[in-house]
N, C-alpha and C positions, 0 to 999 in steps of 0.2 A: 524485386525483378531489376528496379535502376541501378541498382548495387551491383548486381551480376552483370549485366552491362558495360558496364566501366570498368571494371575489374577483367572480364575478357576482353575488352580494347586495349586494356593497357597492355595485357598480356599478349596481343597478336601485334602490337608494336612493337614489344622488346624481341618477338620471334624477328622480325622482320630488319630488326636492327643489330640483330646477333648471327643469321643466320641461319634462323628456323626455316620448318618449311611451309610450305604451305602447298595444299593439294590443288592441283590445277584443273582437273577432269570432275564431272560430274558424279563422279564415285558411285560403290555401292557399300556395303559392311566394311572393307578391307581395299587398299590399292597400293602400291607399292608409292614410297617417297620422291619426291621430283629430283631427278641425276642419281637415285641412290643413297645420296649422302648419311654418314649419321653424323648428330648431332654433336655438338662439343660437350654435352655434358647429360647426364642422365638421371632420373628420379623413380626412385618404386612404389609403385602402387599400394595404396596400405586400406586396410580395413580399420575405420575409428568410427567415433562417434563427434558430431562437429556441432558447434554451440556458440551461435552468435548471442554475444553478452555486449551489455554496458554496467563500469563499476561506477557508482556515486558515493560520498558521506552520506552516513546517516546517524539519527541522534534519536537514544530513547526516550520516548514520552507518551504521554496519552491521549486515547481518543474523544473525539467528539466535546473538547472544549465549549465549556459557553459560563458566561459571567453569571452571577447571582445579584442580584438591584435588591436595596432596599424596597418597600412596600410602604412606607411611613415614616414620621420624621423620628430621631429619635439618639442615644448616644450609645457606643458601642462599650458594654462593657463587659464583656467575653468577647476576644479576637478569635475569628475561626483557625485551628492549628493546623498547619501546612504541613501535606503528606502524610495526615488522617486519611482514613476511609470512613465514611459515615452512612450509618444504615437508615432504614426507616423506622420511627419513632426516637431518632439520637436528633440531640442538637448542630446546629449547624453554625450557629454563635448565637451571643444573647445582645439583645437591644433594651435600653431602659429597664438590665435586670432580667431581664423575663427570655426565656427561649425562645428561638426560632427554629421551628422543627422542621425535618424532611420527613415528607409521605411521599409513596409511590404514586405515579401518575402520571399519564402524559396529558392532563388537561394543568395548565397552571392558574395558579389564584388569581384569581381576576374580580372579587368581589367577598364582599363579609357573607359569611351560611350563616342565617336563622332558621328557626321553626318554620316553616309554610311555603320556603323554597323547594324550588324542583329543579332538577337538573343532572348531566351527566359529573359534574362537579359533586354533588351529593353522591353519588353513586360510589364516585371514586373516593370522596371521605370514609362514607361507610365501609366499604371493602377494607381501608387501613385501620378503624375502631375495632372491626372484627378480629383482622389480623395480629394487633398488638394486643389483643384479650380481653378489649371492652363489649364486647360482642351481643352480652349477653341481654337479652330480649329483645335485641335490636332486628328490624328487618332491612336487608340489605337492597335499595331500588333507588330512584332517583329524589325521591320525596324526603324533607327535610322534616318527621313529624315527631312528636313527645318522647318516643323509642330513640332518636337518633339525638336527642336533646342530652335524655339524661346518658345516653352513652356520653357524650363530648363532658357533660360533666363531671364524671367518674374520672377521664380521662385527663381534663385538667387539673381534678383533684392532685392525680399524679405529681404533677408536673410545678406542684405549688403556686399554681395557676387560681386567681377568683375565677371560680364554677357560674362564669354565666350562662354555659348551654348553646353560646354562640361562636364561630370562631373568625376572626379577625383578618382582615389582608393579610397583616404582618406578622402573624402570629404562626404561619407555616408556607415551606416551600414544594412542592410539588416536584417530583425529577420522576424519569424513567424506571430507576431502580438504583442501587447505592450509585455515590459520587466519592472521586478522589480529591482532597483539597488542593488545587497545584499553586495557587496562590494567596494569600491573605490580601485584600487591595484595601479593608482597611483595619487599619489598627485599634488597639484600647484606647479610649478614651476620645476618638473623631467621632464629630458627630455629622450623620447622615442625613440625605435628603431623598423624597421619595423618587425612586429611578437613579439613586448613587451605585457604584458597584460597590459591594461588600468585598465578595470573594471569587473565585474563579475556579469549576470544579469542573472535572471529567471522569469520563468511567473509568473502573478502576483498572480494567485490563490495559499494557502497556504494548503497547505499538512502537514501529520504527518509523520517523519521518525523515524522505531524502525527498529531496530537489532535483529534479532533471530538466532538461534544459524544453524552449515551448517545442523545437522540432522531433520530442521523443516523446509525441504522444500514443504513440502505440503504445510505450510500457506502460505508461499509466492506465492502461485497462484494467479495472476489476478483473481479478482473479491470475495476472501475470505473476509469475514465481520467480521468487529471488531467492538468493543464499545470504545471508547475512555472516558477516566475520564479527562478532560480538567483544567490546575492548579487553574480556580476559584471552581471548585467541579463540575461544571457543565459537565453532561453526550450529548454524541454526536454520533451517529453514522456514520458509513464509510465502505468502500470496498477498499482492495489493488491493486492497481494499475500496481502495476508493480516493478522491481529492480531497486536498484540501484550502478552503478559502481562506484568502489573507485577513488575520484579524484584526479589526475595526481599530481606529485609536479613538479618543476622547470625544472626538466630533462624530462617530459614527460611522466617517469612512473609514473604507478597507485602505491597509495601504501598497501600492502598488508593489507589482511582482511580477519578473521579469519571464521567470522558469515555469514548472508544475510540481507543485510539493504534492506527495505520496503518503498513503499513510499504509503501512505493513504489519499484517497479524502474524505474530511467528507460532509456527505450528505447535509450537509444546507452552502456549500460553504463557499465564505469567512464570511458572515454571523455566521454562528456557532461557526468563533475562533474570532468574533472581540473584540476587549478589552483585550483578554487575552496575558498574559506578554511571549513573545517569548523565553526568556530566562531559563524559568522554564520548569522542568521534567515534562510528564502526563502518564499516567497508559493506557496500549493500551492490550486490552484482547483478541485476535482472537478466533475465532468460528470456529472447525476443523470438527465439527459434531454435530449433536442436533437432538433429535427425541422428538416428542411433545406428553402429553397426552399417557403414556404409562403405563403399568405393571413395576416396579421394586421392588428387595427384596435386602437387604445387599448381596454383594459379598460373603460372608462366607456363605450363605443360599444354594447355590447349589452344590449341592451331586453330582460328578459321577456315574452315574449306571455302572453295570458289567453285563456280558452277551453278547452274538452275537451282539443286538442292541447297547450297549451303548448308548452313549447320555448324560445327565443330567437330574435329578431331583428336587423337592422340598419338602422336611418331611411338609406335613398338620398336624396339631393339632387342633385336632377338639374334643369336649366333654370328654375329657381326654383319648382321645385315638391318634395313629397318623396314618400316611397312606402315601406312597409314589406317588408322581405324577410325569409324566414328562413333560419337559416343554423344551421351542427352546428360546434360550438365545440371547440377542442382545446384541449394545453397551454398555461399563460402562463407568460413570463419577464418581468421586465424593464419591467413594467406595458402589455404586449400581450398578445392574446391570439390563436390561431390561429383561422380563420371559415372556411367552406364552404359554398357554397350554388349554386344555379344561377342560371347568370348573372350571377355576381360578381368581378369584375374588378381589376385592379390598378388604381391612380389614380383610382377612385370614391369620390366625398366621400361622408359616411356622418356623421348626426348625433353630437356630443357634448356635454356642459354647460360652459357657456360658461366660461376658464381665469381 
């Protein structure tokens, strides 16, 4: 509403400076223009779609980046392979010549699991053992019993690990699902301590990241529709899924950020971004408001009406004469404003300031 008021104020000022017409009476639906003067120029009432938008640069990325840190001390003997997608049961990397295996689940690995333990992490482990094919005779529950120990030993043998029947804190990493390795933060032969970052992972589904100004908070709302022009020139539609916090540095503090970084999911998913150059920027058009199939005129055609009723009007020019018609105004975009009123039709000529 504030933008509309400013635009109308500008239009009225322009009209006053160029001989535009102001209706002096209280007026009804229509009235003669003051003095019967014709305007210096006219424009047509058009039927069109109005879209208020903002375009910024974006980059192809992956959602929900998060670090994977070492749980125990050791030497990296096989580094993470950047760009690969790792699923449950596969190794993320190797430490001391032993695989650190990815398993599915929301509960992080926070302790060694062994016979007699009880908890949601045990239930999570047993579900993975079952899904990976080691669930023969296994009861999936919160108890780490003899059946769990036997299943763990079968799984450890398949990994060429010593079949201890226990799962150490440095043996597995739990993540909600498959992950994309976006960076290897520890290289081959690096010595890592507990808490050191070994790699950074993200969800495999590609997203577009774009930065808005702090004043564009409304565009960052989840569900805001966008049009993306990809590096190849192809266009794709998408929507905002949320904002992204600044990444923390080595001290654990987030970097300063003046704007708002948003993540956008493309409607076509991974297929929409297939073959695109992730290093190139793309154009992201945010649509904050849209009105379809409405009557519109140039903003400067709208005139402020004086009198106790006030409001806005258009100077209709027809047959060498002019008359003022009261109108209701709507959204503005690209120099046009939505108008409606009794008798207003597409193709009518309205007065505007001379160009």
